[in-house]
Backbone and ligand atoms as CSV (ligand in chain L), in Angstrom:
chain,resi,resn,atom,element,x,y,z
A,1,MET,N,N,67.151,136.805,2.288
A,1,MET,CA,C,66.632,135.516,2.674
A,1,MET,C,C,67.772,134.634,2.867
A,2,PRO,N,N,68.130,133.956,4.032
A,2,PRO,CA,C,69.047,133.134,4.328
A,2,PRO,C,C,69.059,131.823,3.400
A,3,PRO,N,N,70.222,131.068,3.293
A,3,PRO,CA,C,70.163,129.958,2.662
A,3,PRO,C,C,69.293,128.746,3.582
A,4,PRO,N,N,68.659,127.974,2.903
A,4,PRO,CA,C,67.808,127.077,3.768
A,4,PRO,C,C,68.742,126.126,4.808
A,5,HIS,N,N,69.772,125.657,4.344
A,5,HIS,CA,C,70.514,124.951,5.252
A,5,HIS,C,C,70.790,125.966,6.585
A,6,ALA,N,N,71.025,127.125,6.345
A,6,ALA,CA,C,71.476,128.058,7.471
A,6,ALA,C,C,70.274,128.315,8.659
A,7,LEU,N,N,68.997,128.281,7.685
A,7,LEU,CA,C,67.996,128.568,8.420
A,7,LEU,C,C,67.557,127.364,9.424
A,8,VAL,N,N,67.725,126.111,8.859
A,8,VAL,CA,C,67.547,124.829,9.497
A,8,VAL,C,C,68.665,124.716,10.568
A,9,HIS,N,N,69.915,125.172,10.296
A,9,HIS,CA,C,70.971,124.976,11.203
A,9,HIS,C,C,70.380,125.935,12.393
A,10,GLY,N,N,70.107,127.090,12.095
A,10,GLY,CA,C,69.901,128.286,13.251
A,10,GLY,C,C,68.579,127.625,13.842
A,11,LYS,N,N,67.475,127.240,13.297
A,11,LYS,CA,C,66.356,126.698,13.907
A,11,LYS,C,C,66.811,125.359,14.831
A,12,THR,N,N,67.475,124.580,14.326
A,12,THR,CA,C,68.114,123.448,15.037
A,12,THR,C,C,68.643,123.916,16.261
A,13,GLN,N,N,69.837,125.038,16.086
A,13,GLN,CA,C,70.453,125.472,17.182
A,13,GLN,C,C,69.527,126.002,18.106
A,14,ARG,N,N,68.490,126.727,17.744
A,14,ARG,CA,C,67.750,127.681,18.582
A,14,ARG,C,C,66.854,126.626,19.571
A,15,ILE,N,N,66.475,125.447,18.670
A,15,ILE,CA,C,65.534,124.602,19.506
A,15,ILE,C,C,66.524,123.721,20.652
A,16,TYR,N,N,67.554,123.393,20.198
A,16,TYR,CA,C,68.751,122.833,20.739
A,16,TYR,C,C,68.845,123.762,22.181
A,17,ASN,N,N,69.282,125.145,21.955
A,17,ASN,CA,C,69.618,126.087,23.067
A,17,ASN,C,C,68.349,125.976,24.081
A,18,ASP,N,N,66.934,126.186,23.357
A,18,ASP,CA,C,65.817,126.216,24.222
A,18,ASP,C,C,65.707,125.019,25.163
A,19,SER,N,N,65.955,124.056,24.399
A,19,SER,CA,C,65.709,122.699,25.178
A,19,SER,C,C,66.998,122.559,26.309
A,20,HIS,N,N,68.010,122.980,25.703
A,20,HIS,CA,C,69.365,122.836,26.844
A,20,HIS,C,C,68.857,123.846,28.122
A,21,SER,N,N,68.543,124.962,27.514
A,21,SER,CA,C,68.359,126.061,28.654
A,21,SER,C,C,67.234,125.725,29.490
A,22,ALA,N,N,66.069,125.131,28.944
A,22,ALA,CA,C,64.993,124.586,29.623
A,22,ALA,C,C,65.368,123.643,30.581
A,23,GLY,N,N,65.996,122.744,29.914
A,23,GLY,CA,C,66.723,121.633,30.496
A,23,GLY,C,C,67.634,122.095,31.701
A,24,CYS,N,N,68.235,123.056,31.666
A,24,CYS,CA,C,69.104,123.487,32.659
A,24,CYS,C,C,68.048,123.925,34.002
A,25,CYS,N,N,67.267,125.089,33.436
A,25,CYS,CA,C,66.342,125.508,34.467
A,25,CYS,C,C,65.511,124.538,35.359
A,26,LEU,N,N,65.097,123.383,34.435
A,26,LEU,CA,C,64.159,122.615,35.104
A,26,LEU,C,C,64.916,121.329,35.875
A,27,LEU,N,N,65.734,120.954,35.072
A,27,LEU,CA,C,66.505,119.681,35.534
A,27,LEU,C,C,67.546,119.938,36.627
A,28,THR,N,N,68.213,121.244,36.552
A,28,THR,CA,C,68.976,121.385,37.670
A,28,THR,C,C,68.587,121.409,39.209
A,29,PRO,N,N,67.669,122.301,39.138
A,29,PRO,CA,C,66.853,122.406,40.626
A,29,PRO,C,C,66.560,121.143,41.037
A,30,HIS,N,N,65.978,120.278,39.928
A,30,HIS,CA,C,65.370,119.119,40.374
A,30,HIS,C,C,66.230,118.164,40.780
A,31,THR,N,N,67.120,118.003,39.933
A,31,THR,CA,C,68.217,117.081,40.238
A,31,THR,C,C,69.069,117.419,41.592
A,32,HIS,N,N,69.022,118.555,41.726
A,32,HIS,CA,C,69.761,119.031,42.930
A,32,HIS,C,C,68.918,118.783,44.134
A,33,ARG,N,N,67.502,119.098,43.909
A,33,ARG,CA,C,66.729,118.669,45.062
A,33,ARG,C,C,66.658,117.003,45.361
A,34,GLU,N,N,66.713,116.408,44.105
A,34,GLU,CA,C,66.808,114.874,44.139
A,34,GLU,C,C,68.005,114.522,45.080
A,35,ALA,N,N,69.076,115.266,44.636
A,35,ALA,CA,C,70.397,114.886,45.202
A,35,ALA,C,C,70.280,114.937,46.862
A,36,GLN,N,N,69.678,116.471,47.224
A,36,GLN,CA,C,69.720,116.782,48.727
A,36,GLN,C,C,68.595,115.930,49.271
A,37,GLN,N,N,67.572,115.258,48.685
A,37,GLN,CA,C,66.707,114.217,49.244
A,37,GLN,C,C,67.652,113.001,49.535
A,38,GLN,N,N,68.251,112.304,48.471
A,38,GLN,CA,C,69.028,111.331,48.646
A,38,GLN,C,C,69.761,111.559,49.773
A,39,GLN,N,N,70.490,112.850,49.875
A,39,GLN,CA,C,71.524,112.937,50.843
A,39,GLN,C,C,70.963,112.868,52.169
A,40,GLN,N,N,69.829,113.415,52.452
A,40,GLN,CA,C,69.081,113.506,53.580
A,40,GLN,C,C,68.621,111.888,54.078
A,41,GLN,N,N,68.022,111.367,53.020
A,41,GLN,CA,C,67.738,109.946,53.297
A,41,GLN,C,C,69.062,109.071,53.707
A,42,GLN,N,N,70.234,109.336,53.229
A,42,GLN,CA,C,71.302,108.506,53.665
A,42,GLN,C,C,71.660,108.967,54.903
A,43,GLN,N,N,71.412,110.201,55.288
A,43,GLN,CA,C,71.844,110.777,56.469
A,43,GLN,C,C,70.863,109.981,57.559
A,44,GLN,N,N,69.750,110.135,57.205
A,44,GLN,CA,C,68.692,109.523,58.116
A,44,GLN,C,C,69.071,107.896,58.518
A,45,ALA,N,N,69.354,107.317,57.199
A,45,ALA,CA,C,69.484,105.998,57.415
A,45,ALA,C,C,70.905,105.765,58.314
A,46,MET,N,N,71.963,106.698,57.923
A,46,MET,CA,C,73.157,106.438,58.926
A,46,MET,C,C,72.792,106.829,60.219
A,47,ALA,N,N,71.785,107.755,60.627
A,47,ALA,CA,C,71.534,108.064,62.003
A,47,ALA,C,C,70.903,106.884,62.596
A,48,GLN,N,N,69.906,106.334,61.597
A,48,GLN,CA,C,69.264,105.283,62.329
A,48,GLN,C,C,70.040,104.141,62.584
A,49,GLY,N,N,71.196,103.902,61.661
A,49,GLY,CA,C,71.874,102.785,61.667
A,49,GLY,C,C,72.805,103.110,63.147
A,50,ARG,N,N,73.172,104.295,63.451
A,50,ARG,CA,C,73.959,104.696,64.536
A,50,ARG,C,C,72.984,104.579,65.793
A,51,GLY,N,N,71.796,105.020,65.465
A,51,GLY,CA,C,70.985,104.846,66.599
A,51,GLY,C,C,70.729,103.131,67.033
A,52,ARG,N,N,70.552,102.290,66.097
A,52,ARG,CA,C,70.392,100.876,66.317
A,52,ARG,C,C,71.748,100.388,66.852
A,53,ALA,N,N,72.911,100.829,66.356
A,53,ALA,CA,C,74.229,100.521,67.019
A,53,ALA,C,C,74.449,100.910,68.451
A,54,GLY,N,N,73.826,102.196,68.677
A,54,GLY,CA,C,73.898,102.420,70.063
A,54,GLY,C,C,73.018,101.389,71.066
A,55,GLN,N,N,71.706,101.329,70.554
A,55,GLN,CA,C,70.963,100.306,71.127
A,55,GLN,C,C,71.816,99.202,71.625
A,56,VAL,N,N,72.196,98.460,70.537
A,56,VAL,CA,C,72.899,97.275,70.519
A,56,VAL,C,C,74.139,97.289,71.504
A,57,PHE,N,N,74.679,98.386,71.447
A,57,PHE,CA,C,75.921,98.576,72.407
A,57,PHE,C,C,75.405,98.605,73.909
A,58,ALA,N,N,74.350,99.379,74.054
A,58,ALA,CA,C,73.776,99.629,75.477
A,58,ALA,C,C,73.316,98.440,76.019
A,59,LEU,N,N,72.492,97.566,75.119
A,59,LEU,CA,C,72.019,96.216,75.470
A,59,LEU,C,C,73.337,95.447,75.849
A,60,GLY,N,N,74.458,95.309,75.027
A,60,GLY,CA,C,75.620,94.553,75.354
A,60,GLY,C,C,76.223,94.834,76.763
A,61,LEU,N,N,75.982,96.192,76.981
A,61,LEU,CA,C,76.666,96.706,78.119
A,61,LEU,C,C,75.853,96.347,79.472
A,62,LEU,N,N,74.516,96.094,79.024
A,62,LEU,CA,C,73.755,95.937,80.323
A,62,LEU,C,C,73.820,94.456,80.553
A,63,VAL,N,N,74.182,93.542,79.600
A,63,VAL,CA,C,74.196,92.121,79.656
A,63,VAL,C,C,75.542,91.926,80.333
A,64,LEU,N,N,76.554,92.751,79.842
A,64,LEU,CA,C,77.863,92.460,80.573
A,64,LEU,C,C,77.740,92.806,82.103
A,65,CYS,N,N,77.011,93.956,82.488
A,65,CYS,CA,C,76.920,94.412,83.757
A,65,CYS,C,C,76.379,93.144,84.688
A,66,LEU,N,N,75.267,92.598,84.075
A,66,LEU,CA,C,74.441,91.586,84.696
A,66,LEU,C,C,75.210,90.549,85.040
A,67,LEU,N,N,76.027,90.035,84.154
A,67,LEU,CA,C,77.112,88.974,84.148
A,67,LEU,C,C,78.084,89.296,85.135
A,68,LEU,N,N,78.573,90.374,85.163
A,68,LEU,CA,C,79.625,90.662,86.235
A,68,LEU,C,C,78.813,90.824,87.819
A,69,GLY,N,N,77.678,91.309,87.678
A,69,GLY,CA,C,77.156,91.491,88.919
A,69,GLY,C,C,76.838,89.969,89.456
A,70,ALA,N,N,76.330,88.987,88.732
A,70,ALA,CA,C,75.979,87.768,89.084
A,70,ALA,C,C,77.478,86.908,89.446
A,71,ALA,N,N,78.543,87.309,88.800
A,71,ALA,CA,C,79.741,86.686,89.349
A,71,ALA,C,C,80.293,87.090,90.326
A,72,THR,N,N,80.100,88.254,90.923
A,72,THR,CA,C,80.432,88.995,92.228
A,72,THR,C,C,79.555,88.928,92.983
A,73,ALA,N,N,78.374,88.565,92.817
A,73,ALA,CA,C,77.369,88.677,93.826
A,73,ALA,C,C,77.644,88.120,95.075
A,74,GLY,N,N,78.254,87.127,95.331
A,74,GLY,CA,C,78.377,86.326,96.577
A,74,GLY,C,C,79.560,87.013,97.278
A,75,ALA,N,N,80.336,87.918,96.682
A,75,ALA,CA,C,81.507,88.516,97.397
A,75,ALA,C,C,81.281,89.763,98.306
A,76,ALA,N,N,81.561,89.765,99.408
A,76,ALA,CA,C,81.291,91.058,100.212
A,76,ALA,C,C,82.458,91.673,100.525
A,77,THR,N,N,82.734,92.912,100.892
A,77,THR,CA,C,83.763,93.618,101.641
A,77,THR,C,C,83.585,94.101,102.856
A,78,TYR,N,N,84.233,93.539,103.747
A,78,TYR,CA,C,84.158,94.039,105.244
A,78,TYR,C,C,85.337,95.097,105.673
A,79,ASN,N,N,85.192,95.935,106.324
A,79,ASN,CA,C,85.851,96.923,106.903
A,79,ASN,C,C,86.153,96.395,108.306
A,80,VAL,N,N,87.389,95.703,108.634
A,80,VAL,CA,C,87.757,95.117,109.810
A,80,VAL,C,C,88.051,96.074,110.943
A,81,ASP,N,N,87.631,95.786,112.019
A,81,ASP,CA,C,87.861,96.496,113.350
A,81,ASP,C,C,89.187,95.972,113.663
A,82,TRP,N,N,90.423,96.335,113.262
A,82,TRP,CA,C,91.489,95.589,113.370
A,82,TRP,C,C,92.335,96.337,114.792
A,83,SER,N,N,91.770,95.845,115.916
A,83,SER,CA,C,92.087,96.535,117.331
A,83,SER,C,C,92.315,95.347,118.032
A,84,PHE,N,N,92.379,95.619,119.288
A,84,PHE,CA,C,92.698,94.571,120.391
A,84,PHE,C,C,91.471,93.624,120.625
A,85,ALA,N,N,90.174,94.329,119.839
A,85,ALA,CA,C,88.959,93.587,120.083
A,85,ALA,C,C,88.523,92.808,118.771
A,86,ALA,N,N,89.496,92.550,117.911
A,86,ALA,CA,C,89.563,92.105,116.526
A,86,ALA,C,C,88.732,90.786,116.474
A,87,ASP,N,N,89.119,89.845,117.524
A,87,ASP,CA,C,88.573,88.413,117.382
A,87,ASP,C,C,86.833,88.561,117.823
A,88,SER,N,N,86.619,89.355,118.580
A,88,SER,CA,C,85.025,89.796,118.874
A,88,SER,C,C,84.374,90.394,117.826
A,89,TRP,N,N,85.092,91.176,116.989
A,89,TRP,CA,C,84.386,91.664,115.842
A,89,TRP,C,C,83.980,90.589,114.985
A,90,SER,N,N,84.928,89.510,114.651
A,90,SER,CA,C,84.629,88.655,113.539
A,90,SER,C,C,83.760,87.697,114.109
A,91,SER,N,N,83.578,87.335,115.356
A,91,SER,CA,C,82.941,86.059,116.015
A,91,SER,C,C,81.519,86.422,115.618
A,92,GLY,N,N,80.668,85.430,115.167
A,92,GLY,CA,C,79.297,85.640,115.023
A,92,GLY,C,C,78.779,85.955,113.468
A,93,LYS,N,N,80.183,86.446,112.867
A,93,LYS,CA,C,79.674,86.853,111.447
A,93,LYS,C,C,79.973,85.814,110.521
A,94,SER,N,N,79.344,85.656,109.537
A,94,SER,CA,C,79.595,84.418,108.491
A,94,SER,C,C,80.212,85.230,107.561
A,95,PHE,N,N,81.192,84.403,106.842
A,95,PHE,CA,C,81.990,85.009,105.628
A,95,PHE,C,C,82.022,83.911,104.621
A,96,ARG,N,N,82.430,84.312,103.640
A,96,ARG,CA,C,82.525,83.358,102.297
A,96,ARG,C,C,83.802,83.514,101.454
A,97,ALA,N,N,84.228,82.363,101.036
A,97,ALA,CA,C,85.594,82.394,100.366
A,97,ALA,C,C,85.429,83.553,99.343
A,98,GLY,N,N,86.266,84.352,99.054
A,98,GLY,CA,C,86.176,85.412,98.145
A,98,GLY,C,C,85.824,86.842,98.533
A,99,ASP,N,N,85.156,86.845,99.862
A,99,ASP,CA,C,84.825,88.168,100.564
A,99,ASP,C,C,86.347,88.815,100.684
A,100,VAL,N,N,86.136,90.251,100.876
A,100,VAL,CA,C,87.384,91.025,101.060
A,100,VAL,C,C,87.441,91.588,102.592
A,101,LEU,N,N,88.371,91.550,103.018
A,101,LEU,CA,C,88.455,92.114,104.414
A,101,LEU,C,C,89.605,93.227,104.265
A,102,VAL,N,N,88.992,94.498,104.598
A,102,VAL,CA,C,89.824,95.585,104.473
A,102,VAL,C,C,90.414,96.137,106.078
A,103,PHE,N,N,91.491,95.886,106.135
A,103,PHE,CA,C,92.282,96.201,107.383
A,103,PHE,C,C,92.678,97.543,107.346
A,104,SER,N,N,92.306,98.500,108.142
A,104,SER,CA,C,92.531,99.868,107.953
A,104,SER,C,C,93.169,100.214,109.596
A,105,TYR,N,N,94.616,100.491,109.417
A,105,TYR,CA,C,95.313,100.674,110.714
A,105,TYR,C,C,96.413,101.697,110.544
A,106,ASN,N,N,96.922,102.107,111.512
A,106,ASN,CA,C,98.186,102.958,111.647
A,106,ASN,C,C,99.595,102.056,111.196
A,107,PRO,N,N,100.203,102.049,110.387
A,107,PRO,CA,C,101.256,101.096,109.968
A,107,PRO,C,C,102.441,101.351,110.715
A,108,ALA,N,N,102.573,102.457,111.479
A,108,ALA,CA,C,103.691,102.717,112.289
A,108,ALA,C,C,103.685,101.895,113.607
A,109,VAL,N,N,102.618,101.417,113.995
A,109,VAL,CA,C,102.198,100.494,115.323
A,109,VAL,C,C,101.652,99.323,115.085
A,110,HIS,N,N,101.004,98.929,113.703
A,110,HIS,CA,C,100.331,97.712,113.758
A,110,HIS,C,C,100.951,97.301,112.440
A,111,ASN,N,N,100.641,95.864,112.280
A,111,ASN,CA,C,100.561,95.265,110.756
A,111,ASN,C,C,99.579,94.111,110.861
A,112,VAL,N,N,99.581,93.269,109.650
A,112,VAL,CA,C,98.786,92.153,109.568
A,112,VAL,C,C,99.437,91.029,109.209
A,113,VAL,N,N,99.446,90.074,109.909
A,113,VAL,CA,C,100.154,88.900,109.629
A,113,VAL,C,C,99.300,87.919,109.340
A,114,ALA,N,N,99.315,87.248,108.023
A,114,ALA,CA,C,98.403,85.936,107.704
A,114,ALA,C,C,99.126,84.831,108.168
A,115,VAL,N,N,98.705,84.150,109.138
A,115,VAL,CA,C,99.357,82.971,109.659
A,115,VAL,C,C,98.539,81.623,109.716
A,116,ASP,N,N,99.111,80.711,110.192
A,116,ASP,CA,C,98.287,79.548,110.360
A,116,ASP,C,C,97.683,79.358,111.685
A,117,ALA,N,N,96.939,78.100,112.240
A,117,ALA,CA,C,96.421,78.119,113.383
A,117,ALA,C,C,97.564,78.089,114.459
A,118,GLY,N,N,98.508,77.452,114.203
A,118,GLY,CA,C,99.824,77.438,115.105
A,118,GLY,C,C,100.267,78.900,115.398
A,119,GLY,N,N,100.219,79.512,114.353
A,119,GLY,CA,C,100.764,81.000,114.499
A,119,GLY,C,C,99.696,81.846,115.403
A,120,TYR,N,N,98.557,81.729,115.045
A,120,TYR,CA,C,97.423,82.417,115.619
A,120,TYR,C,C,97.373,81.970,117.276
A,121,ASN,N,N,97.378,80.754,117.501
A,121,ASN,CA,C,97.484,80.430,118.830
A,121,ASN,C,C,98.692,80.626,119.676
A,122,SER,N,N,100.144,80.657,118.929
A,122,SER,CA,C,101.095,81.019,119.830
A,122,SER,C,C,101.464,82.488,119.452
A,123,CYS,N,N,100.761,82.975,118.764
A,123,CYS,CA,C,101.090,84.617,118.255
A,123,CYS,C,C,102.380,84.792,117.742
A,124,ARG,N,N,102.704,83.849,116.995
A,124,ARG,CA,C,104.139,83.867,116.293
A,124,ARG,C,C,103.822,83.429,114.853
A,125,GLY,N,N,104.370,84.518,114.032
A,125,GLY,CA,C,104.307,84.448,112.560
A,125,GLY,C,C,105.337,83.229,112.119
A,126,SER,N,N,105.287,82.833,110.891
A,126,SER,CA,C,106.376,81.928,110.486
A,126,SER,C,C,107.013,82.675,109.011
A,127,SER,N,N,107.952,82.006,108.684
A,127,SER,CA,C,108.566,82.598,107.527
A,127,SER,C,C,107.657,82.532,106.176
A,128,ALA,N,N,106.750,81.415,106.329
A,128,ALA,CA,C,105.659,81.279,105.241
A,128,ALA,C,C,104.825,82.599,105.507
A,129,ALA,N,N,104.495,83.048,106.543
A,129,ALA,CA,C,103.425,83.783,106.681
A,129,ALA,C,C,103.611,85.264,106.051
A,130,TYR,N,N,102.558,85.733,105.405
A,130,TYR,CA,C,102.484,87.035,104.588
A,130,TYR,C,C,102.308,88.098,105.594
A,131,THR,N,N,103.225,89.123,105.660
A,131,THR,CA,C,102.908,90.293,106.307
A,131,THR,C,C,102.597,91.546,105.495
A,132,TYR,N,N,101.229,92.066,105.880
A,132,TYR,CA,C,100.828,93.272,105.273
A,132,TYR,C,C,101.107,94.509,106.135
A,133,THR,N,N,101.514,95.634,105.488
A,133,THR,CA,C,101.978,96.644,106.222
A,133,THR,C,C,101.518,98.043,105.639
A,134,SER,N,N,100.466,97.988,104.786
A,134,SER,CA,C,100.330,99.497,104.082
A,134,SER,C,C,99.322,100.211,104.906
A,135,GLY,N,N,98.766,99.632,105.988
A,135,GLY,CA,C,97.892,100.508,106.666
A,135,GLY,C,C,96.345,100.195,105.921
A,136,SER,N,N,96.387,99.859,104.784
A,136,SER,CA,C,94.893,99.763,104.318
A,136,SER,C,C,95.000,98.616,103.226
A,137,ASP,N,N,94.876,97.411,104.100
A,137,ASP,CA,C,95.416,96.127,103.462
A,137,ASP,C,C,93.780,95.340,102.948
A,138,HIS,N,N,93.818,95.119,101.630
A,138,HIS,CA,C,92.570,94.216,101.062
A,138,HIS,C,C,93.096,92.760,101.070
A,139,VAL,N,N,92.463,91.900,102.075
A,139,VAL,CA,C,92.806,90.560,101.874
A,139,VAL,C,C,91.490,89.769,101.521
A,140,THR,N,N,91.634,88.823,100.530
A,140,THR,CA,C,90.685,88.061,100.093
A,140,THR,C,C,90.663,86.617,100.888
A,141,LEU,N,N,89.583,86.313,101.469
A,141,LEU,CA,C,89.426,85.239,102.205
A,141,LEU,C,C,89.446,83.920,101.388
A,142,VAL,N,N,90.233,83.041,101.854
A,142,VAL,CA,C,90.304,81.594,101.037
A,142,VAL,C,C,89.335,80.708,102.020
A,143,PRO,N,N,89.017,79.630,101.296
A,143,PRO,CA,C,88.053,78.609,102.006
A,143,PRO,C,C,88.687,78.192,103.230
A,144,GLY,N,N,87.826,77.863,104.192
A,144,GLY,CA,C,88.406,77.595,105.732
A,144,GLY,C,C,88.583,78.609,106.615
A,145,THR,N,N,89.432,78.627,107.373
A,145,THR,CA,C,89.549,79.399,108.530
A,145,THR,C,C,90.929,80.249,108.205
A,146,ASN,N,N,90.677,81.496,108.140
A,146,ASN,CA,C,91.979,82.357,108.080
A,146,ASN,C,C,92.225,83.097,109.262
A,147,TYR,N,N,93.481,83.090,109.493
A,147,TYR,CA,C,94.013,83.696,110.650
A,147,TYR,C,C,94.931,84.798,110.417
A,148,PHE,N,N,94.681,85.799,111.328
A,148,PHE,CA,C,95.595,87.142,111.166
A,148,PHE,C,C,95.983,87.522,112.747
A,149,ILE,N,N,97.267,87.979,112.643
A,149,ILE,CA,C,97.696,88.462,114.116
A,149,ILE,C,C,98.268,89.908,113.606
A,150,CYS,N,N,98.632,90.682,114.636
A,150,CYS,CA,C,99.433,91.758,114.495
A,150,CYS,C,C,100.719,91.292,115.114
A,151,SER,N,N,101.900,91.384,114.704
A,151,SER,CA,C,103.161,90.854,115.179
A,151,SER,C,C,103.985,91.960,116.200
A,152,LEU,N,N,103.468,93.201,115.936
A,152,LEU,CA,C,104.129,94.286,116.647
A,152,LEU,C,C,103.722,94.485,118.170
A,153,SER,N,N,104.846,94.465,118.886
A,153,SER,CA,C,104.922,94.914,120.545
A,153,SER,C,C,104.021,94.079,121.248
A,154,GLY,N,N,103.864,92.982,120.968
A,154,GLY,CA,C,103.137,91.972,121.820
A,154,GLY,C,C,101.578,92.376,121.668
A,155,HIS,N,N,101.112,92.786,120.618
A,155,HIS,CA,C,99.457,93.081,120.430
A,155,HIS,C,C,98.868,91.848,120.191
A,156,CYS,N,N,99.383,90.970,119.657
A,156,CYS,CA,C,98.527,89.720,119.480
A,156,CYS,C,C,98.121,89.141,120.684
A,157,GLY,N,N,99.237,89.077,121.617
A,157,GLY,CA,C,98.987,88.651,122.947
A,157,GLY,C,C,97.854,89.480,123.797
A,158,LEU,N,N,97.891,90.663,123.318
A,158,LEU,CA,C,96.777,91.817,124.040
A,158,LEU,C,C,95.338,91.612,123.425
A,159,GLY,N,N,95.272,90.562,122.102
A,159,GLY,CA,C,94.104,90.298,121.555
A,159,GLY,C,C,93.944,90.762,120.260
A,160,MET,N,N,95.046,91.267,119.741
A,160,MET,CA,C,94.991,91.812,118.438
A,160,MET,C,C,95.130,90.464,117.254
A,161,LYS,N,N,94.204,89.703,117.430
A,161,LYS,CA,C,94.234,88.612,116.511
A,161,LYS,C,C,92.721,88.222,115.925
A,162,MET,N,N,92.780,87.569,114.841
A,162,MET,CA,C,91.443,87.191,114.341
A,162,MET,C,C,91.324,85.804,113.564
A,163,ALA,N,N,90.364,85.269,113.887
A,163,ALA,CA,C,90.125,83.924,113.210
A,163,ALA,C,C,88.800,84.003,112.398
A,164,VAL,N,N,88.946,83.945,111.095
A,164,VAL,CA,C,87.805,84.191,110.136
A,164,VAL,C,C,87.525,82.948,109.386
A,165,THR,N,N,86.379,82.291,109.455
A,165,THR,CA,C,86.175,81.257,108.812
A,165,THR,C,C,85.269,81.581,107.651
A,166,ALA,N,N,85.800,81.115,106.465
A,166,ALA,CA,C,85.073,81.523,105.226
A,166,ALA,C,C,84.414,80.227,104.401
A,167,ASN,N,N,83.278,80.022,104.181
A,167,ASN,CA,C,82.631,78.980,103.659
A,167,ASN,C,C,82.594,79.067,102.055
L,1,CU,CU,CU,99.371,96.080,116.394
């Protein structure tokens, strides 16, 4: 027969072990499952957060596009018939300041000179006149009448000139 204190100790030990092992069997999977659930909830919350952030971003983008659209709604782009019939191309068309004219031509034989009324009438550029030579020139119209001539090979005198009034 073991001494009473050993029995008590052993019993205590056994009970402790049982409860401990039972605790391990019950608690560990339980807490593990809880942790998984928490993790899933966190992931869902994050996914929802990202979803909301995405929606807000998309909405912001839409608003930005609408604002930009409104800002540029008045401006149009025209492909100019930069030829000896240029003036008849522009006549009868209405333009607005900010509209863009695209002059497409062979730069080996033509150019575009932005002149004033005197230059347009006399087919002569001035030192202040800006000369475009790329062959694909984008020119933004300013308010009033915008005058352009080709200063090469007497082309302006042959009709390669254009007066465009922008309102
Ligand atoms: Cu020319």
